[in-house]
C-alpha positions, 0 to 999 in steps of 0.5 A: 346029354347036358354040358358040365357046368361052366368052371370059372378057373383062372388059368394061372391057377390050373397047376393047382386043379385036380386032373378031373377039373382040368379036363372039364375046364378044357371041354368048357373052353373047347365048347366055348370056342366052337360055339362062337359062330358057324364057321368056328362049329364047322371048323371043329367038326371038320378041321380038315375040311374048313377053310377060313376064306374072307367070303366064308367068314362073311357068311358065318358072320352075317347068319350069326348076326341074324340070328342074334338079332344083330343086323340092321340096315346100318350094319352088324351091331349090339344085339336087339332087345324084344320091344313090345308095342301097346304093352302087348308083350307078343306084339313088338319087334326087336330093336337096338337097345340105344338107337331103337332101330329095328333088326332085320329078321330075314337074309337073302344070300346070293353066291356063285356055286361051290362057294361054301354057302349051302356048307356053311348056312344049310349044313352047319348053321341049324346043328350049331344053332340047336346046339346054343339053342336046344329048345330052338326049332328048326325048318329047312326047305328046298326044291324037292323033299329028298334035297332037304332031308339030306341037309336034315342028315348032315346036320343030325350027324354033326350033333350025333358025332360030337357029344362033347359039345353038350346035346344029343339027338333023341333016340325016339325021333331021329329021321333025317326029315324030322329029329329032336334034341334029347331032353328039350323041346328043339329040333329040326324038320325038312321039307320041299318047296310046297311040302307039309310044313303047315303047322310046324313052328321055327325060330329059324327058317332056311330056304335053300334052292327052292327052284330045281332048274332055269326051266323052273325059274322061267315058269311063272306058274312055278314061281307063283306056286312057290311064292303062295306056299312061302307065304 
């Protein structure tokens, strides 16, 4: 399923539009608002559950900035442009178009439990990202495969239940731990820490709670194993 072509229609002219033109205009406007940020997407998906607190606004803003290459040491700014090194298009960095400052590619989030971190980042960002970028590839990892698979299922359901946003999940590849976007190259894979993701490229990687409990956190061997797996 693909989104209808955007309609550049002056609201003052809507009185002259046909019913179909008004329907398409409203649908495109609804989609545009929903895709403004992960939090706007969550509000579209579940308005009753979504509360716009300062910390959830901040989570959403920083996640969007990182994905759009707009997060720098100096803060959030204009999205970066890809700047090749030595005339090699595959070797370079994302840099601010005016200052040359390099954009960050990694964001580490630490918050108290039950403050919306997993809800905004791990349960919502992949679905939002793939709706905007259906050829993108997402990997989500957690302390064990079933934990990570839960996030794969929740993101898949968001896309499946809201076709009005313009994308759908493939009917042939739709397992909770591996699903793709219909008609596109993108999709989502999940794995537990230490699990099999070798060879699976990604344009967005999210690691949510790679350590199960305090016992694992205090284990030097477990920490080393997780570090080696991540690298």
